Kinemage of the C-alpha trace (Angstrom):
@kinemage 1
@onewidth
@group {chain A} dominant
@subgroup {mainchain}
@vectorlist {calphas} color= white
{ca met a 1} P 9.427 21.360 0.097
{ca gly a 2} L 7.983 17.857 -0.353
{ca thr a 3} L 9.578 14.729 -1.759
{ca ser a 4} L 8.614 12.830 -4.884
{ca arg a 5} L 7.950 9.457 -3.253
{ca val a 6} L 8.012 7.822 0.154
{ca val a 7} L 8.291 4.049 0.510
{ca val a 8} L 6.744 2.769 3.738
{ca phe a 9} L 7.751 -0.634 5.116
{ca ala a 10} L 5.508 -2.441 7.591
{ca gly a 11} L 6.513 -5.598 9.445
{ca gly a 12} L 4.520 -8.068 7.312
{ca asp a 13} L 5.803 -10.493 4.708
{ca cys a 14} L 8.618 -9.447 2.360
{ca arg a 15} L 9.727 -12.774 0.911
{ca asp a 16} L 11.882 -11.637 -2.009
{ca leu a 17} L 14.032 -8.765 -0.798
{ca asn a 18} L 15.523 -8.277 -4.266
{ca phe a 19} L 12.014 -7.495 -5.562
{ca tyr a 20} L 11.596 -4.685 -3.027
{ca arg a 21} L 15.135 -3.449 -3.527
{ca arg a 22} L 14.407 -2.927 -7.235
{ca leu a 23} L 11.339 -0.860 -6.389
{ca ile a 24} L 13.305 1.749 -4.452
{ca gly a 25} L 14.796 4.649 -6.359
{ca pro a 26} L 17.763 6.771 -5.310
{ca arg a 27} L 15.546 9.751 -4.390
{ca asp a 28} L 12.932 7.781 -2.446
{ca arg a 29} L 12.669 8.281 1.297
{ca ile a 30} L 12.111 5.119 3.332
{ca val a 31} L 9.849 5.247 6.384
{ca cys a 32} L 9.628 2.130 8.544
{ca ala a 33} L 6.716 1.148 10.742
{ca asp a 34} L 8.533 -0.361 13.713
{ca gly a 35} L 9.641 -3.894 12.721
{ca gly a 36} L 9.544 -2.974 9.037
{ca ser a 37} L 13.041 -1.646 9.620
{ca arg a 38} L 14.230 -5.257 9.686
{ca his a 39} L 13.420 -5.649 5.982
{ca val a 40} L 15.146 -2.387 5.083
{ca leu a 41} L 18.378 -3.217 6.904
{ca ala a 42} L 18.364 -6.701 5.355
{ca met a 43} L 18.440 -5.013 1.935
{ca gly a 44} L 21.489 -3.004 2.944
{ca leu a 45} L 19.522 0.263 3.023
{ca ser a 46} L 18.987 2.888 5.696
{ca pro a 47} L 15.566 4.225 6.751
{ca phe a 48} L 14.885 7.941 6.713
{ca ala a 49} L 12.668 7.450 9.771
{ca val a 50} L 11.353 4.718 12.077
{ca val a 51} L 7.843 5.157 13.489
{ca gly a 52} L 6.157 3.198 16.271
{ca asp a 53} L 6.346 2.002 19.850
{ca leu a 54} L 9.322 -0.299 19.079
{ca asp a 55} L 7.522 -3.399 20.383
{ca ser a 56} L 8.609 -5.311 17.251
{ca val a 57} L 12.242 -4.206 17.434
{ca asp a 58} L 14.615 -6.411 19.439
{ca arg a 59} L 17.699 -5.101 21.198
{ca ala a 60} L 20.107 -6.116 18.419
{ca leu a 61} L 18.036 -4.382 15.745
{ca glu a 62} L 17.618 -1.299 17.905
{ca glu a 63} L 21.382 -1.046 18.378
{ca lys a 64} L 21.932 -1.220 14.610
{ca leu a 65} L 19.352 1.494 14.026
{ca lys a 66} L 20.903 3.749 16.679
{ca gln a 67} L 24.080 3.871 14.625
{ca leu a 68} L 22.255 5.326 11.614
{ca pro a 69} L 21.360 8.988 10.977
{ca leu a 70} L 17.599 8.564 11.076
{ca glu a 71} L 14.603 10.106 12.790
{ca trp a 72} L 12.788 8.239 15.566
{ca ile a 73} L 9.077 8.867 16.020
{ca arg a 74} L 7.978 6.947 19.090
{ca asn a 75} L 4.410 6.442 20.278
{ca pro a 76} L 4.021 7.709 23.852
{ca ser a 77} L 0.526 6.195 24.237
{ca leu a 78} L 0.210 2.941 26.161
{ca asp a 79} L -3.262 2.442 24.682
{ca gln a 80} L -1.901 1.849 21.163
{ca glu a 81} L -4.667 3.988 19.714
{ca gln a 82} L -3.156 3.675 16.242
{ca ser a 83} L -1.248 0.869 14.591
{ca asp a 84} L 2.414 1.427 13.767
{ca leu a 85} L 1.556 1.446 10.057
{ca glu a 86} L -1.129 4.092 10.521
{ca met a 87} L 1.325 6.319 12.395
{ca ala a 88} L 3.946 5.706 9.702
{ca leu a 89} L 1.497 6.727 6.962
{ca val a 90} L 0.527 9.899 8.801
{ca tyr a 91} L 4.205 10.761 9.227
{ca ala a 92} L 4.972 9.898 5.592
{ca leu a 93} L 2.230 12.259 4.436
{ca ser a 94} L 3.787 15.045 6.511
{ca leu a 95} L 6.756 14.813 4.116
{ca glu a 96} L 4.388 15.949 1.336
{ca pro a 97} L 5.115 13.131 -1.102
{ca ala a 98} L 3.635 12.922 -4.569
{ca glu a 99} L 3.246 9.165 -4.115
{ca leu a 100} L 3.311 6.495 -1.400
{ca leu a 101} L 4.427 2.910 -1.896
{ca ile a 102} L 3.529 0.582 0.986
{ca cys a 103} L 5.423 -2.697 1.418
{ca gly a 104} L 5.204 -5.447 4.029
{ca ala a 105} L 1.517 -4.762 4.703
{ca leu a 106} L 0.204 -8.157 3.528
{ca gly a 107} L 0.606 -11.773 4.610
{ca gly a 108} L 0.814 -13.262 8.066
{ca asp a 109} L -1.870 -15.049 10.053
{ca arg a 110} L -3.832 -12.020 11.324
{ca val a 111} L -6.808 -11.325 9.069
{ca asp a 112} L -7.756 -8.326 11.217
{ca his a 113} L -4.352 -6.746 10.576
{ca leu a 114} L -4.646 -7.413 6.838
{ca leu a 115} L -8.098 -5.821 6.614
{ca ala a 116} L -7.012 -2.854 8.714
{ca asn a 117} L -3.990 -2.283 6.461
{ca leu a 118} L -6.181 -2.280 3.356
{ca his a 119} L -8.528 0.232 4.974
{ca leu a 120} L -5.559 2.498 5.729
{ca leu a 121} L -5.401 3.320 2.018
{ca leu a 122} L -8.205 5.769 2.796
{ca ile a 123} L -5.752 8.048 4.643
{ca pro a 124} L -3.598 8.969 1.614
{ca leu a 125} L -6.673 8.992 -0.632
{ca gln a 126} L -8.286 11.669 1.534
{ca ala a 127} L -4.998 13.596 1.473
{ca gly a 128} L -4.974 13.535 -2.328
{ca val a 129} L -1.818 11.399 -2.509
{ca glu a 130} L -1.597 8.362 -4.773
{ca ala a 131} L -0.835 5.236 -2.726
{ca arg a 132} L -0.394 1.552 -3.462
{ca ile a 133} L 0.182 -1.530 -1.354
{ca val a 134} L 2.532 -3.905 -3.163
{ca asp a 135} L 3.987 -7.348 -2.710
{ca glu a 136} L 5.675 -9.799 -5.069
{ca gly a 137} L 2.475 -10.618 -6.930
{ca gln a 138} L -0.102 -7.924 -6.190
{ca thr a 139} L -0.666 -4.197 -6.322
{ca ile a 140} L -3.620 -2.788 -4.394
{ca gly a 141} L -5.070 0.693 -4.583
{ca leu a 142} L -8.190 2.549 -3.507
{ca leu a 143} L -10.204 4.398 -6.142
{ca asp a 144} L -12.797 7.113 -5.745
{ca arg a 145} L -12.609 8.604 -9.251
{ca glu a 146} L -10.165 7.126 -11.753
{ca met a 147} L -7.139 4.845 -11.899
{ca ile a 148} L -4.818 3.576 -14.627
{ca ile a 149} L -3.435 0.062 -14.056
{ca ser a 150} L -0.304 -1.051 -15.908
{ca gly a 151} L 0.347 -4.751 -16.379
{ca arg a 152} L 0.276 -7.501 -18.964
{ca pro a 153} L -2.578 -9.135 -20.867
{ca gly a 154} L -3.884 -12.020 -18.779
{ca asp a 155} L -3.223 -10.364 -15.419
{ca tyr a 156} L -6.158 -10.459 -13.024
{ca leu a 157} L -7.920 -7.312 -11.901
{ca ser a 158} L -10.528 -7.439 -9.138
{ca leu a 159} L -12.820 -4.564 -8.172
{ca leu a 160} L -14.401 -4.679 -4.705
{ca ser a 161} L -16.764 -2.016 -3.424
{ca leu a 162} L -15.913 -0.744 0.056
{ca thr a 163} L -19.091 1.323 0.207
{ca leu a 164} L -22.687 0.064 0.081
{ca lys a 165} L -22.706 0.908 -3.618
{ca thr a 166} L -20.082 2.115 -6.060
{ca thr a 167} L -21.816 3.524 -9.116
{ca gly a 168} L -20.994 4.784 -12.580
{ca ile a 169} L -18.155 2.272 -13.003
{ca thr a 170} L -16.593 2.357 -16.455
{ca thr a 171} L -13.634 0.212 -17.470
{ca gln a 172} L -11.386 -0.014 -20.504
{ca gly a 173} L -8.792 -2.656 -21.335
{ca leu a 174} L -10.558 -5.456 -19.443
{ca lys a 175} L -12.008 -8.723 -20.717
{ca tyr a 176} L -15.393 -8.022 -19.120
{ca pro a 177} L -16.019 -4.278 -19.392
{ca leu a 178} L -18.404 -2.168 -17.374
{ca his a 179} L -20.209 0.827 -18.837
{ca gly a 180} L -21.660 2.881 -16.008
{ca gly a 181} L -22.123 -0.237 -13.882
{ca thr a 182} L -22.723 -0.636 -10.158
{ca leu a 183} L -20.930 -2.886 -7.656
{ca asn a 184} L -22.421 -3.513 -4.227
{ca phe a 185} L -20.561 -4.099 -0.969
{ca gly a 186} L -20.180 -7.857 -0.469
{ca ser a 187} L -20.685 -8.727 -4.140
{ca thr a 188} L -18.156 -10.936 -5.963
{ca arg a 189} L -19.192 -9.648 -9.377
{ca gly a 190} L -15.952 -7.706 -9.750
{ca leu a 191} L -13.615 -10.625 -8.957
{ca ser a 192} L -10.934 -11.906 -11.349
{ca asn a 193} L -11.492 -9.797 -14.427
{ca glu a 194} L -8.531 -9.850 -16.846
{ca leu a 195} L -6.401 -7.292 -18.618
{ca ile a 196} L -6.519 -7.575 -22.409
{ca ser a 197} L -3.939 -4.824 -23.009
{ca pro a 198} L -0.825 -3.475 -21.256
{ca ser a 199} L -2.949 -1.021 -19.302
{ca ala a 200} L -6.509 -0.680 -18.070
{ca arg a 201} L -8.610 2.268 -16.954
{ca val a 202} L -11.188 2.135 -14.174
{ca ala a 203} L -13.401 5.094 -13.282
{ca ala a 204} L -16.362 5.543 -10.928
{ca ser a 205} L -18.760 8.399 -10.242
{ca ser a 206} L -19.486 7.593 -6.576
{ca gly a 207} L -18.284 5.243 -3.861
{ca leu a 208} L -14.954 3.555 -3.156
{ca leu a 209} L -13.394 0.642 -5.036
{ca leu a 210} L -10.559 -1.537 -3.835
{ca val a 211} L -8.562 -2.341 -6.971
{ca val a 212} L -6.446 -5.516 -6.780
{ca his a 213} L -4.050 -6.187 -9.661
{ca thr a 214} L -2.572 -9.701 -9.558
{ca thr a 215} L 0.286 -10.612 -11.862
{ca arg a 216} L -0.194 -13.857 -13.796
{ca arg a 217} L 3.007 -15.869 -13.745
């Protein structure tokens, strides 16, 4: 039997721990990608599982984790063929969740890591599981058919094609609507649109869209 939602913590930026603590429900299972366990323990929570080669876990953190009833999934490969977050997502999907929430996957000074983490949204998409990357100001998803975005009027919504072309794009609830439009890879045409209602709908007939919802403060 699967679980309703799995919250995955990577080792990236989590500046406001209270924000992430409010996201986690009592029935959610928490899966940590290696050093992401540091954020979870700092919130006073316990991971369901820790995944990775433990290269981001110091001795003190490891000792704390050993005292908890959790599952360890270690990477035996010295080649690091997959990132810790990729392994954590694959494991999280094995729990058959209805939804994945990914935290700590943004920020830092490694653009390659950031881009790789965004591309990892393809894994749950191909598995048919809704997934979002979230931080204190943004929610990011990957769309191949349709997505409903909840927010507030004035919030930004950017649509970026991750394929050479994304076609048949139709939007509702946005300041600048599209009606069967096309976005090309590398184009900035879809940047910084705005919500004009509490929710927006984006649909496409072919291709992949990265959907970035930014909260206006």
